[in-house]
Structure formats: C-alpha cells, structure tokens
N, C-alpha and C positions, 0 to 999 in steps of 0.2 A: 505493500500501498504507499509505503513512503519513499517509495522507487516511482511510483505510478503519480507523487504532489508535487514529486522531484522534477521529473520528466514534463510534466503541463505546468509548473515556472518558469522553466528553459523555455519551455515556446512561448508564453504570454512575455518574456523579457525580453524578445528575439522580437518579437510581432511589434511588443514597446517602442526597442529600439529601432526598428523597420519605418515605424510610421512618424519618428518623430525625425531620423534622419531626411524622410521624404518630404515633411513639411519644411526641414532649412533648406535643402532643395529648392522646392516652391520659393521659397520666401525671398530666396537670393536669386530669382529668375523674375521675378514682379519688381525687386529692387535696381534691378539691369533696366527692364523695359521701362519703369518710372524714369529712370535716369535718360534714358534714348530719349523720350517725350517731352522732358523737361529743357534736354538741350535745343530742340528746334521749337517750344512750345513755350511760353512764359507760365506764370500762374501756380495754383495746387499741386498737385498726383493728380488729380482728377481731373482736373481743366484742359493741362497736357495731354492728357492720355485722350480725352475727348476729343481735342483738336487734330492728336493727330490720327483717330478716327477718322475723322471729318473732312480730312487733308487730300486729296485724290491725287495730289504729287507723289504721296508715298505708294509703292504696289500694294494691289487689296491682301495679297499673303501677309505681309507687314502690318499691315490693318486691321486681319486678323489677330492672327499670333501675338503682335504688340498691343494693342489698345486694347481690342473686345478681351482675349484671354484673360488680360492686368485688368481690365474694368470690375469683371466677373469674381473674379479671387480676390479682390479689394471690397466687392460690394458695395459697387455706387451706386446708388439708391440716384445722383446723380445723373446718371448717363440711359437711365431705364427709356426715358423719353427716345432720346439718339439709338440705343439699338432696337425698338420698339418700331422707329420709323423706317428704319433698315431691313425690319426682319417681314420677308414676306411669305410665313403661316408656314415653314417647311422645316420641321424639329428633325427630319430627315436629312435636310441636306442636297436635297436630289436636284434643284437645281443647279447647283451650283458644281455639284460632282467632277472633279476635273477638270476643271474650270477656275483652280483657284487663284490663277495667274491675273483672273479677267473680274472676279469679284470678291467680295468677302461673304466668306462660310457662312451660309444659311445655320445650318448644324451647329459652330461654334457661338454664335451668336443666340440661339436657344439655351445650349449649355450657358451660359451668360447670363443669359435671364431669369434661367432659374435657381442659377445660385444665387444672386440680388435677393430673389424672390425669398427661397427658401433658407432656414437656419443649415449650418455645416459645421460640423465639425470643428476643420479645420480651415479658417478663413482667414485671411492676412489686411485685416480692413485696416488695423494701425497704420498703413502706408498712405492712408488716402489722405492724409493733407502734406 
C-alpha cells in the first residue's frame, strides 16, 4: 500500500512540475509577444496588442499568433469587441484552413474569445497593463 501511495505521489509531483513549467513557458511567450507589439504601437499591453491586430501591414499569421493568441492568454476583455468584429462564426476555422497567410485564423479567434469569456486555471492576466 505504501508503494502505491509513493508511486501516486511521484506521478502527482511530476504532473505539477510539468504544469508549472508549461505555465512559465507560456508566460515567457506572452511577454515576448507584448514586447513585439509595444515596439510598434504605444500604450498598455492590451492597447499595443489590439493595435497590432488591426495593423494590416502585419502578416495575417503574425496578427493571429502574436496578437490574437496573446489577447486570449491575458484575457483582454477590452479586445472582445475587436475579436467579435473579426470573427465570422467559424469555430472550426474551415474558412481559413490553408490560408493563414491571407487571413486571420478563425479558430484562433474563437479560442481567444472562449478563453476571455471563461475562467481558466492558467491565464496571464498580470501582463495586461
């Protein structure tokens, strides 16, 4: 019985370490994306990311992977109206499949909206300001 408890505690410890490492890794990516947006657009992190998202001189892929993803991770309620305006009710991303160089990914917008509107265990709200 003690052996089973030991194995379970080791597995739980490893799982906690993996979750912590992933959270740190995502936090690093969030910070980097905010810095990229702030280099080109003034204001708070949210303002810079929203401006980056609306900046048509940026590639659609960068607008998706830098702005949309990061706005979702920081749970930017300020970005919701912009995300809804860009969203075409395509939660599976069928309209942009294979065309991410031409348009912002609908699936990523859907995920960002869901992340902002719903509570998540690991969000990076602290980077909003």
